[in-house]
VOPAVO-926906 format. One record per atom (N, C-alpha, C): residue in three letters; x, y, z. Coordinates in pm, whole numbers, plus 50000, padded with zeros to 5 digits. Each point is the difference from the previous one (the first is absolute). Example, Ala and Ser with C-alpha at 12.3 -4.5 7.8 and 13.67 -1.06 7.14 Angstrom:
BEGIN
ALA513194943150780
ALA499115011950000
ALA500905012050000
SER499655010549928
SER500825011950006
SER499235010950073
END
This chain:
BEGIN
MET500844988050000
MET499165012050000
MET500875012450000
SER499685009449916
SER500805012149988
SER499965008250127
PRO501155005850043
PRO500005008450120
PRO499125012349984
ARG499635003349875
ARG499145011749977
ARG498524996550005
SER499704987150015
SER498604996050004
SER499315007150116
ALA498785004249978
ALA499245006850105
ALA499704990250113
PHE500135005050121
PHE499654991850115
PHE498484997950001
PRO499564988350046
PRO498564997850015
PRO499455008750112
PRO498695001850005
PRO499435009250099
PRO500304996550144
TRP500184987050032
TRP500264996450139
TRP501435003450045
LEU500835004849907
LEU501365004150037
LEU500175015150000
LYS498915007250012
LYS500075014550013
LYS499945003550148
LYS500885009350042
LYS500075003450141
LYS500165014950018
ARG499315005650097
ARG500105014350028
ARG501325003050070
VAL500675010749958
VAL501275004050060
VAL499725009350118
PRO500544997050121
PRO499765008750116
PRO500655013749983
VAL499505009650074
VAL500555013549999
VAL501424999750054
GLN500925007249933
GLN501414999850037
GLN500225003550147
GLY499255009650050
GLY500205004350138
GLY499784989150102
ARG499214990049966
ARG499714989150095
ARG501134989850005
ILE500814999249894
ILE501084990250000
ILE501355006350037
GLU500065013350006
GLU501275006850023
GLU500634996950136
PRO499234998650110
PRO500654997050129
PRO500854987349998
VAL499484989449937
VAL500784987649992
VAL501215002049910
GLN499815006649888
GLN501135002749910
GLN501105007750073
ARG499615009550083
ARG500985008250071
ARG500804991550099
ILE499334991550077
ILE500704991550097
ILE500984990749929
VAL499534993849892
VAL500864990849925
VAL501205007449944
ARG499775011949946
ARG501085008049942
ARG500995004650107
GLU499505005050112
GLU500885005150105
GLU500894989150059
LEU499484987950007
LEU500764989050059
LEU500794992149896
GLY499945004149875
GLY500784993549896
GLY499644985449978
LEU498704997150006
LEU499534986249986
LEU499414997549862
ALA499884987249966
ALA499324995949877
ALA498734992750038
THR498985001749918
THR498774992250017
THR499754992349872
VAL499464988050016
VAL499684992149881
VAL498845006649926
CYS499225007950072
CYS498895007449937
CYS500535008749887
GLN501125006950026
GLN500585008949900
GLN500854992549900
GLU500884991250049
GLU500974993449914
GLU499344990349902
ALA498904993750043
ALA499334990149915
ALA498795005849927
HIS499815013250007
HIS498905006849931
HIS498654994150039
CYS499784998150129
CYS498774993650046
CYS498795008949970
PRO498934994149944
PRO498805008049969
PRO499255004750125
ASN500344994250116
ASN499335003850124
ASN500775010450080
LEU501085005449944
LEU500835009550075
LEU499185011350058
GLY499195006549919
GLY499235011350047
GLY499064996450112
GLU499334988649987
GLU499054995650103
GLU500724997350132
CYS501144992749992
CYS500724996450122
CYS500665012250065
PHE500695008249919
PHE500645011950055
PHE498975009450061
SER498855001449937
SER499005009250053
SER499404994850131
CYS500124986950024
CYS499564994250127
CYS501124999650103
GLY501175005449963
GLY501125000950094
GLY500804987450015
THR500024991449898
THR500764987650010
THR500854998149875
ALA501014991250010
ALA500904997049888
ALA500674986750028
THR500554994049895
THR500784987750014
THR501465003449976
PHE500834998050101
PHE501405003949991
PHE500824989449927
MET500915004749916
MET500874991149924
MET501445002150047
ILE500584989850060
ILE501355001050055
ILE501024993749904
LEU501265000850038
LEU501134994449924
LEU500325007949874
GLY499545012549995
GLY500305008449885
GLY498915000049896
ARG500295006549887
ARG499015001449893
ARG500354991949876
VAL501114992650003
VAL500454992749881
VAL500004985050030
CYS499374992449913
CYS499854985550017
CYS501054992649918
THR500464988650051
THR500984992149926
THR499364990549899
ARG498674999449997
ARG499314991949900
ARG499255009349905
ARG499564994349889
ARG499295007949899
ARG498724992849960
CYS499084999150095
CYS498704994049970
CYS499295008949898
THR499384993849901
THR499465007749888
THR498675007050032
PHE499464997650121
PHE498765006750039
PHE500255012250088
CYS501215001550051
CYS500255009250111
CYS500585013449955
ALA499475010950058
ALA500465013549965
ALA501265004150076
VAL500384992650104
VAL501175003650079
VAL501264998249914
SER500925009350011
SER501224999849918
SER500884988150033
GLY500614994149897
GLY500954989350019
GLY501415004849972
GLY501004993550059
GLY501385004149976
GLY500894996550118
SER501005008450023
SER500954997850110
SER499635009050117
PRO499544994250111
PRO499525008150112
PRO501155006650077
ALA499655010250076
ALA500945006750091
ALA500154991750127
PRO501045002750079
PRO500144992950129
PRO498805002650091
LEU499804990950095
LEU498895001650094
LEU500195012550085
ASP498885006050036
ASP499995011650090
ASP499704994950140
PRO500965000750092
PRO499784994450134
PRO498945007550081
GLN499715012649964
GLN499005007850073
GLN498574998249945
GLU499884992649892
GLU498694998549936
GLU498944994250095
PRO500294989650078
PRO498964994750090
PRO499465010450097
GLU500915008450055
GLU499555010350094
GLU499125010549930
ARG500315003049875
ARG499215010049929
ARG498614994749965
VAL499934987249965
VAL498684993949977
VAL499175000550129
ALA500654997050111
ALA499315000450129
ALA499525014150032
GLU500825009949970
GLU499625013950026
GLU498825004049913
ALA500014996049874
ALA498885003049911
ALA498724993450051
THR500114987750046
THR498844992950055
THR499425007750119
PHE500895005050085
PHE499575007650118
PHE499325013249959
ARG500645007349908
ARG499455012949959
ARG498654998649930
MET499834989149928
MET498764997849927
MET498914993950087
GLY500394996050121
GLY499034994150092
GLY499464986649955
LEU500844992149932
LEU499544987249947
LEU499874989750111
ARG498934992449995
ARG499844988750092
ARG500454986949936
HIS500085000049867
HIS500494988349925
HIS500855005349886
VAL501184994649984
VAL500905004849896
VAL500454988349913
VAL500065002349869
VAL500494990049906
VAL501385004149952
VAL500944990750010
VAL501385002449958
VAL500364990049892
THR500345005049883
THR500444991349891
THR501395004349957
SER500494994749889
SER501365003449956
SER500194996549854
VAL501055005349944
VAL500524994749875
VAL500664986650030
THR500334992349899
THR500784987850019
THR501475003549996
ARG500744995050099
ARG501445003050010
ARG500794987050002
ASP500114993749881
ASP500774987749990
ASP501495002550018
ASP500425012849999
ASP501405003450017
ASP500454999450145
LEU499075000150095
LEU500355000350142
LEU500144985850055
PRO500974997850089
PRO500194986550056
PRO498764994450068
ASP499225008850064
ASP498784995350067
ASP498735003949926
GLY500155005049877
GLY498855004049920
GLY499235011850055
GLY500555006550102
GLY499305011150064
GLY499114995850115
SER500064987350038
SER499134995050107
SER500295006750134
GLY501275003250024
GLY500335006950125
GLY499365013750008
GLN499955006949887
GLN499375013349997
GLN498494998850027
PHE499404989649947
PHE498584997750031
PHE499814998150150
ALA500824991350061
ALA499864997150143
ALA500215012650084
ARG500995008149964
ARG500255012350075
ARG498855009849984
THR499425000549881
THR498895009249976
THR498794996150084
VAL499694987150005
VAL498884995450084
VAL500235004250144
ALA501214997850052
ALA500305003450140
ALA499905014950024
CYS500535008149907
CYS499975014550018
CYS498585005549997
VAL499184994849910
VAL498615004649992
VAL499284997050130
ARG500194988150054
ARG499344996450125
ARG500465009050115
ASP501315002350007
ASP500545008350108
ASP499485014449993
ARG499875005349878
ARG499645014149985
ARG498505002450005
SER499224990949945
SER498575002949987
SER499074989450058
GLY500494988050018
GLY499144989250048
GLY499064994649894
ALA500195004049875
ALA499124995549892
ALA500234985149971
THR498974993549951
THR500194986549947
THR500695001249865
VAL500734989549961
VAL500845000749880
VAL499694988449907
GLU499875003549873
GLU499864990149893
GLU501195001549907
VAL500714989149976
VAL501125000449907
VAL499584993549869
LEU500505005449892
LEU499814994249866
LEU501394998249943
THR500524987850009
THR501414997649971
THR500234993649864
PRO501235001449949
PRO500404992049884
PRO500244985550044
ASP500504991849909
ASP500154985750034
ASP501334996650063
PHE500935009750011
PHE501324997850059
PHE500724988049937
LEU499714997749871
LEU500594988949925
LEU499774986550068
GLY498964999450083
GLY499664987450066
GLY500844996850121
ARG500855009250045
ARG500854997450116
ARG499175000850128
ILE499784988650063
ILE499144999350117
ILE500565008150116
GLU501315000850011
GLU500585007850112
GLU499635014849987
ASP499875004949878
ASP499615013949981
ASP498505001850029
VAL499194990549955
VAL498585000550032
VAL499814999850152
ASP500744991350067
ASP499864998850146
ASP500465012750072
ARG500905007449940
ARG500445012650062
ARG498825009850007
VAL499195000249895
VAL498815008550002
VAL498944994150093
VAL499814987049993
VAL499024993350086
VAL500305002650148
SER501305000250035
SER500385001850141
SER499605013750055
ALA499765009749912
ALA499525013250043
ALA498514999650031
ARG499324989249963
ARG498594997550026
ARG499075010949949
PRO500085003349871
PRO498985009049944
PRO498634993450013
GLU498995008250014
GLU498654994450016
GLU499534992949875
VAL500395004949883
VAL499624993749872
VAL501254998949913
TYR500204988549940
TYR501114997849908
TYR499404997649861
ASN500265009549911
ASN499474999349863
ASN501154997149903
HIS499744991049910
HIS500944997549889
HIS499134996849878
ASN500085008349900
ASN499114998649885
ASN500484989349903
ILE499064991449960
ILE500284989949899
ILE499955006449861
GLU499255011049987
GLU499905009049885
GLU499254994749879
THR500324987849953
THR499334994849880
THR500064984949999
VAL499514993949894
VAL499954985449991
VAL501364994849953
PRO500334987550033
PRO501334994749968
PRO500405001249853
ARG499064997949909
ARG500315000449857
ARG500585013549956
LEU499605010750066
LEU500425013449959
LEU501265004950071
TYR500524992250093
TYR501195004550074
TYR501185003649909
PRO500364991949901
PRO501185003449918
PRO499925013649933
GLU498805004249958
GLU499895012949931
GLU499645011450094
VAL499374996950113
VAL499545010650090
VAL500935001850120
ARG500544989250053
ARG500835000650121
ARG501334992949980
PRO500825004049905
PRO501324993649984
PRO500815001850128
GLY500614989350045
GLY500765000650125
GLY499234994950119
ALA498664998949986
ALA499174994650108
ALA499664985449969
ASP499454993250098
ASP499674985849984
ASP498724997250077
TYR499004995049930
TYR498684997650059
TYR500084990550120
ALA500654988649982
ALA500094990250109
ALA500755005750119
ARG501025008049974
ARG500775006350108
ARG499125009350083
SER499155007849932
SER499115009050072
SER498984992450083
LEU499484989049948
LEU499074991950078
LEU500684994250123
ARG501254995549985
ARG500724994550116
ARG500215010750106
LEU500305012249957
LEU500195011050095
LEU498725002150081
LEU498875000949933
LEU498745002350070
LEU499664988450094
GLU500264988049956
GLU499724988350084
GLU500875000350125
HIS501265003649983
HIS500925000750113
HIS499565010650101
VAL499625011749949
VAL499585010850090
VAL498714996350072
ALA499064994049929
ALA498754995950064
ALA500264989950111
ALA500954991249979
ALA500344989950100
ALA500605006450126
SER500535012249985
SER500595006950115
SER498935006550088
GLY498765000149953
GLY498915005850077
GLY499595013949959
LEU500685005849903
LEU499615013349953
LEU498844999149901
VAL499235010749994
VAL498945001249900
VAL500655002749865
THR499684992049900
THR500585001949867
THR498955004949901
LYS500515007449902
LYS499165006749902
LYS500724999749866
SER499264999449891
SER500615000449868
SER499025006349902
GLY500505002649879
GLY499145006449903
GLY500434997449857
LEU499065002049909
LEU500254998549857
LEU499495012249926
MET500675002949887
MET499505009649902
MET499304992049891
LEU498875004949955
LEU499264993349893
LEU500015008649875
GLY499864993449886
GLY500015007049873
GLY501314998849925
LEU500884991050046
LEU501314997949937
LEU499964989149894
GLY498864993149989
GLY499884989149903
GLY499734986650065
GLU499695000250129
GLU499704987750074
GLU498604994949965
ALA499784987150018
ALA498684994049982
ALA499354998050136
GLU498674999450003
GLU499304999050128
GLU500394987450077
ASP500154988749929
ASP500364987850072
ASP501405000950058
GLU500895007649934
GLU501355002050054
GLU499955008250129
VAL499165010350000
VAL499875008450120
VAL499464991650115
GLU498974992249974
GLU499404991950106
GLU500994989850054
ALA500874994649913
ALA501014990650046
ALA501015006850093
VAL500355012449968
VAL500925007450087
VAL499345002850135
LEU498715003749999
LEU499325002650126
LEU499974987450087
GLU499764988649938
GLU500024987350074
GLU501394997450059
ALA501025003049922
ALA501374997850048
ALA500335009450116
LEU499545012349993
LEU500245009450110
LEU499314995550128
ARG498764995349988
ARG499324994950120
ARG500734987850054
GLY500484991649909
GLY500754988350044
GLY501275003650073
ALA500555011749969
ALA501225004850067
ALA499685007550129
GLY498735000650037
GLY499635006450126
GLY499705014849991
CYS499885005049879
CYS499745014349981
CYS498565003250042
ARG499845010650081
ARG498685003350054
ARG499355012149934
ALA500805008549936
ALA499465012349943
ALA500445001349855
LEU499135005949918
LEU500235000449856
LEU499565013349942
THR500815005349907
THR499615011849923
THR500094996749851
LEU499005004549925
LEU499964998249854
LEU499665013549938
GLY500845004549907
GLY499765012949936
GLY500354999749853
GLN499585010449929
GLN500255001349857
GLN501415005349974
TYR500754993149915
TYR501295005149955
TYR499785011949907
LEU500755010850025
LEU499975011749914
LEU501425002849953
ARG500175001149873
ARG501335001449939
ARG500635013650036
PRO501175000050065
PRO500615012850038
PRO500515008249882
SER500414993349892
SER500535007149884
SER499934990849879
PRO500215005349879
PRO499994991449880
PRO501104989450000
TRP500995001450087
TRP501124990550003
TRP499754988450096
HIS498895000550072
HIS499684989450094
HIS499074989749935
HIS499784989150072
HIS499134989349952
HIS498635005949963
PRO499464996149886
PRO498705005649960
PRO498854994950087
VAL498965007950008
VAL498754995350060
VAL499314991149897
VAL499814987550033
VAL499344990749910
VAL498495000950012
GLU499535003050122
GLU498555000650024
GLU499705009650113
PHE498965007849984
PHE499435007550111
PHE498934991050062
VAL500324994550115
VAL499134990150064
VAL498775007050057
PRO498794995849963
PRO498805006950048
PRO499734997450148
PRO499315009150065
PRO499724998650145
PRO499314986850036
GLU499124995249914
GLU499314987550033
GLU500954988150007
CYS501105000649922
CYS501004989350008
CYS500765000850133
PHE500325012250043
PHE500645001750131
PHE499084994650110
ALA498715002449987
ALA499044995150099
ALA499984984750003
ARG500104993749884
ARG500034985349995
ARG501244994750070
TYR501145006449973
TYR501234995650067
TYR499895001550151
GLU499385010950044
GLU499865001950145
GLU499144989150060
ARG498894996849937
ARG499164989350052
ARG500754986850005
ALA500744997049893
ALA500774987549995
ALA501044999550110
ALA500705011450023
ALA501045000450102
ALA499424997950139
ARG498865006250026
ARG499384998250132
ARG499534985650019
GLU499524993849895
GLU499604985950009
GLU501214991050025
MET501175004149952
MET501224992450026
MET500495001550143
GLY499495010150072
GLY500395001750140
GLY500835012150033
PHE500235009349904
PHE500705012350033
PHE499165007950100
ASP500645005250104
ASP499295008050100
ASP499675013949949
GLU500905005849922
GLU499815013549949
GLU500335000449851
VAL499145006149921
VAL500215001249856
VAL499615014149957
ALA500885006749929
ALA499685012749934
ALA500224997849852
SER498945001149921
SER500064996749858
SER499255010649921
GLY500715007249914
GLY499365010349921
GLY501035007049913
PRO499575007249899
PRO500945006249906
PRO501065008850065
PHE499635007750103
PHE500955009250061
PHE500704994450124
VAL499744987650033
VAL500654994150119
VAL501494998349975
ARG500785003850100
ARG501444997950000
ARG500394993550132
SER501254995650012
SER500444992150116
SER499685006550133
SER500215013150008
SER499825006850128
SER498755008750004
TYR499114998249904
TYR498795008149995
TYR499124996950120
ARG499725010250082
ARG499204998450122
ARG500524988650085
ALA501334998950006
ALA500644988950070
ALA499735000250149
GLY499875011950058
GLY499765001050144
GLY498714993350041
LYS498945002249923
LYS498714993950032
LYS500064984949986
MET500674995349893
MET500134985649982
MET500814993950114
ALA501105006550037
ALA500854994850107
ALA499234999450132
ALA499225010350029
ALA499245000150126
ALA499054988250006
ARG499334997049888
ARG499104988549999
ARG500764986950014
LEU501134998949931
LEU500814987850011
LEU500494997750141
LEU500485010750064
LEU500564998750134
LEU498914997250102
SER498815005749982
SER498914997150093
SER499544985649986
THR500034995049877
THR499644985949978
THR501014990850066
ARG501285003649988
ARG501044991750061
ARG499855000050151
THR499685011850059
THR499835000950144
THR498824991550046
ALA498915000649919
ALA498814992450036
ALA500264985050000
ARG500924995849913
ARG500324985849993
ARG500804995550122
END
């Protein structure tokens, strides 16, 4: 599908007034932080910023992989910033967040894949604000010791996106491995943490392939799921093969709940951290009730 093709009516969204998003922009700018909202061209940026929330992206702004769906720059990253965890914590405090999502670029160049920075960020956020923390991590090349470094910080939610169906990995996620990501989620779930994952739709997947992935995620102990429409960041990225209609997202949500997912967010504008605080609160209350 041509990148110039008109979006269907269900993909039209009102842009919030600039003045409502400026406070978050100012805090992020003053503290020299990156947000995945900005770096990944998220369509929900205005909505989230205007509500006083953001998803922080640590480990710099340059990724060592070149996934064909992602707007984040690829190349040779700068050295780690040792003060970054404290600045994320300060931003969380200033914004008054009760739940914060921390993600990152992939840093295959680092001996620990950046897992230590994740663990320090979780600790700093808790010390400064007392907020609950959700991490959205890369796969750390499957190194369990790095996964366990993040697990040991005990984030309330551990998210790792499966992103797409196995058949599309070579063209969409070069450098990633479907089975490796499933093993990561299974390992984290076995540690007692709440696990979450998500897929982008519209990359050329078939419905039976999506349902097979959802079954595999449940089999790995995943409790929360996000499904959203892939939107092409530029003409040089993977094309949009299909604009998935809302009724198809609704079918996937029903199927996922029947499979046993506790929480499902499925819709064209859904992203990994979209309204994550509300989802996390429900997940954690369910865990407490159990």
